[in-house]
TIVO-2410 file (N, C-alpha, C; in nm, 3 decimals):
# residues 144
REC num residu      c1      c2      c3 atome chaine
REC   1      X   4.804   0.339  -1.061     N      A
REC   1      X   4.697   0.278  -1.026    CA      A
REC   1      X   4.695   0.131  -1.100     C      A
REC   2      X   4.629   0.061  -0.995     N      A
REC   2      X   4.622  -0.095  -1.022    CA      A
REC   2      X   4.535  -0.140  -1.078     C      A
REC   3      X   4.525  -0.195  -1.204     N      A
REC   3      X   4.409  -0.252  -1.229    CA      A
REC   3      X   4.402  -0.423  -1.243     C      A
REC   4      X   4.296  -0.503  -1.213     N      A
REC   4      X   4.291  -0.618  -1.220    CA      A
REC   4      X   4.214  -0.663  -1.353     C      A
REC   5      X   4.283  -0.738  -1.372     N      A
REC   5      X   4.218  -0.803  -1.528    CA      A
REC   5      X   4.061  -0.874  -1.500     C      A
REC   6      X   3.996  -0.831  -1.612     N      A
REC   6      X   3.853  -0.917  -1.600    CA      A
REC   6      X   3.875  -1.065  -1.549     C      A
REC   7      X   3.947  -1.132  -1.625     N      A
REC   7      X   3.933  -1.248  -1.585    CA      A
REC   7      X   3.983  -1.289  -1.428     C      A
REC   8      X   4.028  -1.203  -1.370     N      A
REC   8      X   4.082  -1.282  -1.224    CA      A
REC   8      X   3.985  -1.242  -1.127     C      A
REC   9      X   3.865  -1.133  -1.185     N      A
REC   9      X   3.746  -1.096  -1.058    CA      A
REC   9      X   3.631  -1.176  -1.073     C      A
REC  10      X   3.593  -1.242  -0.989     N      A
REC  10      X   3.491  -1.362  -0.994    CA      A
REC  10      X   3.372  -1.266  -1.010     C      A
REC  11      X   3.351  -1.183  -0.935     N      A
REC  11      X   3.217  -1.096  -0.964    CA      A
REC  11      X   3.218  -1.026  -1.114     C      A
REC  12      X   3.338  -1.003  -1.149     N      A
REC  12      X   3.344  -0.939  -1.288    CA      A
REC  12      X   3.302  -1.028  -1.402     C      A
REC  13      X   3.371  -1.201  -1.372     N      A
REC  13      X   3.343  -1.283  -1.470    CA      A
REC  13      X   3.157  -1.319  -1.456     C      A
REC  14      X   3.117  -1.323  -1.355     N      A
REC  14      X   2.962  -1.351  -1.353    CA      A
REC  14      X   2.899  -1.246  -1.400     C      A
REC  15      X   2.953  -1.101  -1.397     N      A
REC  15      X   2.839  -0.991  -1.446    CA      A
REC  15      X   2.885  -0.989  -1.584     C      A
REC  16      X   2.993  -1.045  -1.650     N      A
REC  16      X   3.021  -1.079  -1.785    CA      A
REC  16      X   2.905  -1.162  -1.867     C      A
REC  17      X   2.901  -1.265  -1.768     N      A
REC  17      X   2.847  -1.394  -1.814    CA      A
REC  17      X   2.678  -1.333  -1.809     C      A
REC  18      X   2.650  -1.314  -1.717     N      A
REC  18      X   2.464  -1.229  -1.715    CA      A
REC  18      X   2.472  -1.137  -1.830     C      A
REC  19      X   2.563  -1.047  -1.856     N      A
REC  19      X   2.531  -0.967  -1.964    CA      A
REC  19      X   2.540  -1.012  -2.113     C      A
REC  20      X   2.622  -1.109  -2.107     N      A
REC  20      X   2.613  -1.172  -2.220    CA      A
REC  20      X   2.495  -1.251  -2.286     C      A
REC  21      X   2.434  -1.308  -2.167     N      A
REC  21      X   2.304  -1.383  -2.159    CA      A
REC  21      X   2.201  -1.283  -2.201     C      A
REC  22      X   2.188  -1.180  -2.130     N      A
REC  22      X   2.088  -1.069  -2.148    CA      A
REC  22      X   2.091  -1.013  -2.301     C      A
REC  23      X   2.213  -1.035  -2.370     N      A
REC  23      X   2.217  -0.968  -2.513    CA      A
REC  23      X   2.201  -1.082  -2.630     C      A
REC  24      X   2.219  -1.204  -2.564     N      A
REC  24      X   2.174  -1.289  -2.667    CA      A
REC  24      X   2.036  -1.342  -2.661     C      A
REC  25      X   1.968  -1.367  -2.521     N      A
REC  25      X   1.824  -1.416  -2.522    CA      A
REC  25      X   1.694  -1.306  -2.460     C      A
REC  26      X   1.789  -1.171  -2.423     N      A
REC  26      X   1.687  -1.076  -2.366    CA      A
REC  26      X   1.681  -1.099  -2.235     C      A
REC  27      X   1.572  -1.004  -2.168     N      A
REC  27      X   1.572  -1.037  -2.043    CA      A
REC  27      X   1.434  -1.145  -2.011     C      A
REC  28      X   1.434  -1.199  -1.922     N      A
REC  28      X   1.370  -1.334  -1.904    CA      A
REC  28      X   1.212  -1.283  -1.870     C      A
REC  29      X   1.096  -1.342  -1.928     N      A
REC  29      X   0.966  -1.298  -1.883    CA      A
REC  29      X   0.958  -1.270  -1.755     C      A
REC  30      X   0.963  -1.353  -1.648     N      A
REC  30      X   0.943  -1.331  -1.490    CA      A
REC  30      X   1.009  -1.229  -1.483     C      A
REC  31      X   1.111  -1.144  -1.539     N      A
REC  31      X   1.185  -1.003  -1.452    CA      A
REC  31      X   1.137  -0.909  -1.534     C      A
REC  32      X   1.069  -0.901  -1.667     N      A
REC  32      X   1.012  -0.753  -1.706    CA      A
REC  32      X   0.877  -0.704  -1.661     C      A
REC  33      X   0.884  -0.612  -1.644     N      A
REC  33      X   0.781  -0.505  -1.578    CA      A
REC  33      X   0.663  -0.519  -1.635     C      A
REC  34      X   0.571  -0.518  -1.576     N      A
REC  34      X   0.409  -0.518  -1.644    CA      A
REC  34      X   0.378  -0.384  -1.593     C      A
REC  35      X   0.274  -0.351  -1.670     N      A
REC  35      X   0.222  -0.197  -1.613    CA      A
REC  35      X   0.134  -0.228  -1.505     C      A
REC  36      X   0.151  -0.120  -1.451     N      A
REC  36      X   0.084  -0.139  -1.292    CA      A
REC  36      X  -0.063  -0.054  -1.295     C      A
REC  37      X  -0.161  -0.139  -1.305     N      A
REC  37      X  -0.302  -0.090  -1.322    CA      A
REC  37      X  -0.387  -0.045  -1.175     C      A
REC  38      X  -0.421   0.045  -1.125     N      A
REC  38      X  -0.480   0.056  -1.007    CA      A
REC  38      X  -0.621   0.032  -1.015     C      A
REC  39      X  -0.666  -0.070  -0.928     N      A
REC  39      X  -0.798  -0.093  -0.958    CA      A
REC  39      X  -0.893  -0.029  -0.804     C      A
REC  40      X  -0.998   0.001  -0.841     N      A
REC  40      X  -1.077   0.085  -0.712    CA      A
REC  40      X  -1.132  -0.075  -0.611     C      A
REC  41      X  -1.077  -0.086  -0.502     N      A
REC  41      X  -1.092  -0.182  -0.431    CA      A
REC  41      X  -1.271  -0.164  -0.389     C      A
REC  42      X  -1.324  -0.275  -0.326     N      A
REC  42      X  -1.468  -0.276  -0.302    CA      A
REC  42      X  -1.462  -0.169  -0.180     C      A
REC  43      X  -1.380  -0.169  -0.091     N      A
REC  43      X  -1.400  -0.104  -0.003    CA      A
REC  43      X  -1.415   0.076  -0.008     C      A
REC  44      X  -1.303   0.110  -0.145     N      A
REC  44      X  -1.336   0.198  -0.175    CA      A
REC  44      X  -1.438   0.275  -0.244     C      A
REC  45      X  -1.482   0.204  -0.292     N      A
REC  45      X  -1.659   0.230  -0.361    CA      A
REC  45      X  -1.765   0.240  -0.232     C      A
REC  46      X  -1.694   0.178  -0.147     N      A
REC  46      X  -1.851   0.217  -0.052    CA      A
REC  46      X  -1.798   0.291   0.085     C      A
REC  47      X  -1.688   0.354   0.090     N      A
REC  47      X  -1.654   0.485   0.143    CA      A
REC  47      X  -1.699   0.598   0.099     C      A
REC  48      X  -1.757   0.651   0.207     N      A
REC  48      X  -1.823   0.818   0.162    CA      A
REC  48      X  -1.707   0.887   0.128     C      A
REC  49      X  -1.733   0.971   0.022     N      A
REC  49      X  -1.657   1.058  -0.059    CA      A
REC  49      X  -1.718   1.210  -0.046     C      A
REC  50      X  -1.611   1.299  -0.008     N      A
REC  50      X  -1.653   1.446   0.026    CA      A
REC  50      X  -1.577   1.526  -0.031     C      A
REC  51      X  -1.592   1.661  -0.072     N      A
REC  51      X  -1.508   1.731  -0.145    CA      A
REC  51      X  -1.429   1.811  -0.004     C      A
REC  52      X  -1.340   1.832  -0.007     N      A
REC  52      X  -1.272   1.918   0.135    CA      A
REC  52      X  -1.308   2.065   0.140     C      A
REC  53      X  -1.351   2.145   0.246     N      A
REC  53      X  -1.368   2.260   0.228    CA      A
REC  53      X  -1.320   2.354   0.361     C      A
REC  54      X  -1.331   2.450   0.355     N      A
REC  54      X  -1.260   2.561   0.461    CA      A
REC  54      X  -1.384   2.546   0.604     C      A
REC  55      X  -1.345   2.534   0.696     N      A
REC  55      X  -1.405   2.559   0.800    CA      A
REC  55      X  -1.445   2.680   0.814     C      A
REC  56      X  -1.621   2.684   0.859     N      A
REC  56      X  -1.679   2.820   0.892    CA      A
REC  56      X  -1.640   2.927   1.017     C      A
REC  57      X  -1.616   2.819   1.124     N      A
REC  57      X  -1.594   2.915   1.228    CA      A
REC  57      X  -1.475   2.880   1.296     C      A
REC  58      X  -1.394   2.958   1.360     N      A
REC  58      X  -1.268   2.955   1.415    CA      A
REC  58      X  -1.300   2.895   1.546     C      A
REC  59      X  -1.266   2.767   1.630     N      A
REC  59      X  -1.242   2.729   1.751    CA      A
REC  59      X  -1.106   2.732   1.806     C      A
REC  60      X  -1.078   2.834   1.900     N      A
REC  60      X  -0.952   2.822   1.978    CA      A
REC  60      X  -0.926   2.729   2.072     C      A
REC  61      X  -0.788   2.681   2.071     N      A
REC  61      X  -0.757   2.583   2.143    CA      A
REC  61      X  -0.765   2.619   2.287     C      A
REC  62      X  -0.820   2.523   2.383     N      A
REC  62      X  -0.864   2.569   2.518    CA      A
REC  62      X  -0.739   2.580   2.588     C      A
REC  63      X  -0.642   2.489   2.540     N      A
REC  63      X  -0.513   2.502   2.632    CA      A
REC  63      X  -0.374   2.653   2.608     C      A
REC  64      X  -0.396   2.712   2.489     N      A
REC  64      X  -0.373   2.815   2.475    CA      A
REC  64      X  -0.355   2.836   2.315     C      A
REC  65      X  -0.234   2.926   2.294     N      A
REC  65      X  -0.211   2.928   2.158    CA      A
REC  65      X  -0.050   2.957   2.151     C      A
REC  66      X   0.027   2.960   2.009     N      A
REC  66      X   0.162   2.941   1.994    CA      A
REC  66      X   0.180   3.052   1.931     C      A
REC  67      X   0.306   3.133   1.937     N      A
REC  67      X   0.390   3.237   1.855    CA      A
REC  67      X   0.517   3.150   1.786     C      A
REC  68      X   0.547   3.146   1.697     N      A
REC  68      X   0.631   3.106   1.595    CA      A
REC  68      X   0.741   3.168   1.544     C      A
REC  69      X   0.852   3.175   1.556     N      A
REC  69      X   0.922   3.271   1.485    CA      A
REC  69      X   1.082   3.165   1.475     C      A
REC  70      X   1.180   3.269   1.381     N      A
REC  70      X   1.262   3.190   1.344    CA      A
REC  70      X   1.397   3.261   1.389     C      A
REC  71      X   1.533   3.249   1.414     N      A
REC  71      X   1.654   3.295   1.426    CA      A
REC  71      X   1.752   3.271   1.341     C      A
REC  72      X   1.775   3.374   1.208     N      A
REC  72      X   1.858   3.317   1.110    CA      A
REC  72      X   1.999   3.285   1.173     C      A
REC  73      X   2.059   3.372   1.247     N      A
REC  73      X   2.189   3.343   1.324    CA      A
REC  73      X   2.218   3.179   1.350     C      A
REC  74      X   2.101   3.130   1.420     N      A
REC  74      X   2.117   3.017   1.530    CA      A
REC  74      X   2.052   2.908   1.436     C      A
REC  75      X   1.953   2.939   1.306     N      A
REC  75      X   1.926   2.861   1.223    CA      A
REC  75      X   1.813   2.762   1.313     C      A
REC  76      X   1.759   2.821   1.397     N      A
REC  76      X   1.668   2.755   1.489    CA      A
REC  76      X   1.497   2.804   1.448     C      A
REC  77      X   1.434   2.743   1.529     N      A
REC  77      X   1.272   2.754   1.516    CA      A
REC  77      X   1.235   2.771   1.658     C      A
REC  78      X   1.191   2.887   1.714     N      A
REC  78      X   1.117   2.890   1.835    CA      A
REC  78      X   0.966   2.894   1.849     C      A
REC  79      X   0.914   2.802   1.942     N      A
REC  79      X   0.772   2.790   1.932    CA      A
REC  79      X   0.767   2.836   2.097     C      A
REC  80      X   0.681   2.923   2.111     N      A
REC  80      X   0.650   2.999   2.243    CA      A
REC  80      X   0.473   2.968   2.259     C      A
REC  81      X   0.488   2.900   2.367     N      A
REC  81      X   0.304   2.848   2.401    CA      A
REC  81      X   0.261   2.926   2.508     C      A
REC  82      X   0.156   2.990   2.480     N      A
REC  82      X   0.084   3.120   2.562    CA      A
REC  82      X  -0.041   3.027   2.615     C      A
REC  83      X  -0.046   3.062   2.749     N      A
REC  83      X  -0.183   3.006   2.831    CA      A
REC  83      X  -0.326   3.073   2.752     C      A
REC  84      X  -0.398   3.073   2.787     N      A
REC  84      X  -0.508   3.110   2.766    CA      A
REC  84      X  -0.530   3.278   2.782     C      A
REC  85      X  -0.485   3.309   2.898     N      A
REC  85      X  -0.510   3.452   2.946    CA      A
REC  85      X  -0.372   3.506   2.918     C      A
REC  86      X  -0.276   3.475   2.824     N      A
REC  86      X  -0.177   3.554   2.781    CA      A
REC  86      X  -0.073   3.528   2.802     C      A
REC  87      X  -0.018   3.460   2.905     N      A
REC  87      X   0.110   3.453   2.978    CA      A
REC  87      X   0.177   3.327   2.913     C      A
REC  88      X   0.311   3.355   2.911     N      A
REC  88      X   0.408   3.296   2.842    CA      A
REC  88      X   0.393   3.148   2.944     C      A
REC  89      X   0.391   3.036   2.899     N      A
REC  89      X   0.402   2.900   2.962    CA      A
REC  89      X   0.523   2.835   2.949     C      A
REC  90      X   0.562   2.795   2.809     N      A
REC  90      X   0.692   2.718   2.770    CA      A
REC  90      X   0.713   2.806   2.626     C      A
REC  91      X   0.878   2.764   2.617     N      A
REC  91      X   0.945   2.762   2.476    CA      A
REC  91      X   1.006   2.645   2.469     C      A
REC  92      X   0.964   2.650   2.334     N      A
REC  92      X   1.042   2.526   2.250    CA      A
REC  92      X   1.113   2.574   2.147     C      A
REC  93      X   1.217   2.512   2.143     N      A
REC  93      X   1.334   2.542   2.034    CA      A
REC  93      X   1.393   2.434   1.972     C      A
REC  94      X   1.453   2.422   1.863     N      A
REC  94      X   1.498   2.312   1.764    CA      A
REC  94      X   1.536   2.341   1.631     C      A
REC  95      X   1.572   2.229   1.542     N      A
REC  95      X   1.621   2.278   1.418    CA      A
REC  95      X   1.504   2.190   1.328     C      A
REC  96      X   1.426   2.077   1.394     N      A
REC  96      X   1.335   1.990   1.305    CA      A
REC  96      X   1.190   1.980   1.387     C      A
REC  97      X   1.104   2.048   1.260     N      A
REC  97      X   0.969   2.076   1.277    CA      A
REC  97      X   0.922   1.929   1.375     C      A
REC  98      X   0.939   1.826   1.303     N      A
REC  98      X   0.868   1.685   1.345    CA      A
REC  98      X   0.920   1.689   1.504     C      A
REC  99      X   1.045   1.686   1.569     N      A
REC  99      X   1.058   1.684   1.691    CA      A
REC  99      X   1.009   1.792   1.747     C      A
REC 100      X   0.973   1.893   1.703     N      A
REC 100      X   0.934   2.019   1.807    CA      A
REC 100      X   0.763   1.984   1.820     C      A
REC 101      X   0.717   1.940   1.692     N      A
REC 101      X   0.586   1.944   1.719    CA      A
REC 101      X   0.517   1.828   1.818     C      A
REC 102      X   0.609   1.724   1.792     N      A
REC 102      X   0.589   1.611   1.886    CA      A
REC 102      X   0.597   1.641   2.033     C      A
REC 103      X   0.718   1.736   2.021     N      A
REC 103      X   0.733   1.773   2.176    CA      A
REC 103      X   0.619   1.858   2.273     C      A
REC 104      X   0.580   1.917   2.167     N      A
REC 104      X   0.457   2.005   2.225    CA      A
REC 104      X   0.339   1.912   2.253     C      A
REC 105      X   0.327   1.817   2.162     N      A
REC 105      X   0.212   1.733   2.181    CA      A
REC 105      X   0.221   1.627   2.289     C      A
REC 106      X   0.339   1.575   2.324     N      A
REC 106      X   0.380   1.510   2.451    CA      A
REC 106      X   0.363   1.599   2.574     C      A
REC 107      X   0.397   1.731   2.569     N      A
REC 107      X   0.381   1.814   2.697    CA      A
REC 107      X   0.216   1.849   2.713     C      A
REC 108      X   0.124   1.840   2.611     N      A
REC 108      X   0.020   1.838   2.635    CA      A
REC 108      X  -0.036   1.991   2.609     C      A
REC 109      X   0.042   2.064   2.549     N      A
REC 109      X   0.045   2.183   2.501    CA      A
REC 109      X  -0.090   2.215   2.368     C      A
REC 110      X  -0.103   2.095   2.307     N      A
REC 110      X  -0.207   2.077   2.183    CA      A
REC 110      X  -0.336   2.006   2.239     C      A
REC 111      X  -0.440   2.055   2.228     N      A
REC 111      X  -0.567   1.994   2.298    CA      A
REC 111      X  -0.653   1.974   2.166     C      A
REC 112      X  -0.646   2.003   2.029     N      A
REC 112      X  -0.758   1.979   1.956    CA      A
REC 112      X  -0.668   1.945   1.801     C      A
REC 113      X  -0.716   1.842   1.736     N      A
REC 113      X  -0.636   1.787   1.607    CA      A
REC 113      X  -0.625   1.895   1.530     C      A
REC 114      X  -0.712   2.026   1.518     N      A
REC 114      X  -0.688   2.106   1.403    CA      A
REC 114      X  -0.585   2.223   1.445     C      A
REC 115      X  -0.561   2.217   1.556     N      A
REC 115      X  -0.438   2.292   1.647    CA      A
REC 115      X  -0.316   2.232   1.602     C      A
REC 116      X  -0.299   2.090   1.626     N      A
REC 116      X  -0.205   2.026   1.591    CA      A
REC 116      X  -0.161   2.007   1.433     C      A
REC 117      X  -0.251   2.001   1.362     N      A
REC 117      X  -0.246   2.030   1.212    CA      A
REC 117      X  -0.193   2.146   1.169     C      A
REC 118      X  -0.234   2.265   1.225     N      A
REC 118      X  -0.218   2.394   1.205    CA      A
REC 118      X  -0.036   2.415   1.258     C      A
REC 119      X  -0.005   2.370   1.370     N      A
REC 119      X   0.106   2.338   1.415    CA      A
REC 119      X   0.198   2.302   1.336     C      A
REC 120      X   0.199   2.188   1.266     N      A
REC 120      X   0.271   2.123   1.202    CA      A
REC 120      X   0.276   2.192   1.071     C      A
REC 121      X   0.165   2.282   1.014     N      A
REC 121      X   0.183   2.332   0.882    CA      A
REC 121      X   0.278   2.450   0.922     C      A
REC 122      X   0.264   2.531   1.005     N      A
REC 122      X   0.357   2.665   1.031    CA      A
REC 122      X   0.472   2.602   1.091     C      A
REC 123      X   0.511   2.518   1.154     N      A
REC 123      X   0.662   2.436   1.176    CA      A
REC 123      X   0.747   2.399   1.056     C      A
REC 124      X   0.668   2.351   0.941     N      A
REC 124      X   0.733   2.322   0.848    CA      A
REC 124      X   0.781   2.433   0.767     C      A
REC 125      X   0.649   2.527   0.765     N      A
REC 125      X   0.678   2.669   0.680    CA      A
REC 125      X   0.822   2.722   0.747     C      A
REC 126      X   0.812   2.723   0.871     N      A
REC 126      X   0.921   2.812   0.941    CA      A
REC 126      X   1.041   2.715   0.901     C      A
REC 127      X   1.047   2.602   0.871     N      A
REC 127      X   1.175   2.518   0.860    CA      A
REC 127      X   1.217   2.548   0.716     C      A
REC 128      X   1.147   2.524   0.628     N      A
REC 128      X   1.163   2.592   0.483    CA      A
REC 128      X   1.219   2.702   0.481     C      A
REC 129      X   1.207   2.783   0.564     N      A
REC 129      X   1.223   2.935   0.541    CA      A
REC 129      X   1.377   2.921   0.597     C      A
REC 130      X   1.404   2.868   0.704     N      A
REC 130      X   1.547   2.876   0.722    CA      A
REC 130      X   1.603   2.812   0.601     C      A
REC 131      X   1.539   2.690   0.571     N      A
REC 131      X   1.639   2.609   0.444    CA      A
REC 131      X   1.697   2.697   0.323     C      A
REC 132      X   1.586   2.809   0.300     N      A
REC 132      X   1.615   2.859   0.171    CA      A
REC 132      X   1.640   2.980   0.229     C      A
REC 133      X   1.648   3.054   0.318     N      A
REC 133      X   1.707   3.185   0.375    CA      A
REC 133      X   1.586   3.307   0.366     C      A
REC 134      X   1.461   3.256   0.349     N      A
REC 134      X   1.385   3.369   0.349    CA      A
REC 134      X   1.341   3.382   0.500     C      A
REC 135      X   1.255   3.478   0.475     N      A
REC 135      X   1.194   3.517   0.634    CA      A
REC 135      X   1.032   3.464   0.655     C      A
REC 136      X   1.035   3.427   0.793     N      A
REC 136      X   0.911   3.349   0.820    CA      A
REC 136      X   0.833   3.422   0.875     C      A
REC 137      X   0.700   3.457   0.845     N      A
REC 137      X   0.570   3.526   0.906    CA      A
REC 137      X   0.484   3.435   0.951     C      A
REC 138      X   0.442   3.428   1.071     N      A
REC 138      X   0.313   3.339   1.101    CA      A
REC 138      X   0.205   3.368   1.033     C      A
REC 139      X   0.134   3.250   1.015     N      A
REC 139      X  -0.005   3.262   0.913    CA      A
REC 139      X   0.019   3.360   0.804     C      A
REC 140      X   0.098   3.382   0.738     N      A
REC 140      X   0.130   3.431   0.588    CA      A
REC 140      X   0.099   3.319   0.513     C      A
REC 141      X   0.036   3.329   0.363     N      A
REC 141      X   0.004   3.238   0.306    CA      A
REC 141      X   0.154   3.163   0.226     C      A
REC 142      X   0.210   3.282   0.163     N      A
REC 142      X   0.326   3.267   0.074    CA      A
REC 142      X   0.415   3.246   0.177     C      A
REC 143      X   0.548   3.179   0.123     N      A
REC 143      X   0.647   3.209   0.229    CA      A
REC 143      X   0.762   3.220   0.112     C      A
REC 144      X   0.762   3.213  -0.015     N      A
REC 144      X   0.862   3.230  -0.089    CA      A
REC 144      X   0.826   3.379  -0.177     C      A
***
């Protein structure tokens, strides 16, 4: 193994100088961390605040519905899109839930925001099930 003496390394000499300065004088005031306080802005005070709640009614997406399943051997997520009448329209497969969701949105398979949010949640659950080796069941609350 080859060692370079500290006197011959420019970086090491500068580092030693800085450490010696800090040991003698401490950290300069401008570099010390100040506690961070969050202030409520005026905009926040003026915004309407409400508690989140579960929707009372189920509104189906006019463009159709999805069936999501995983294949452990392939480490892939499959996303089947069915039209409103129940016929299989498209199948998207992949490993990344973000790219799968964006592909579904780009293809026009999702037409409502709540359906897009649902799709994102379920794809992420399927991805986590693949990562941790558990079984994915669509619309099940617990995944582990």
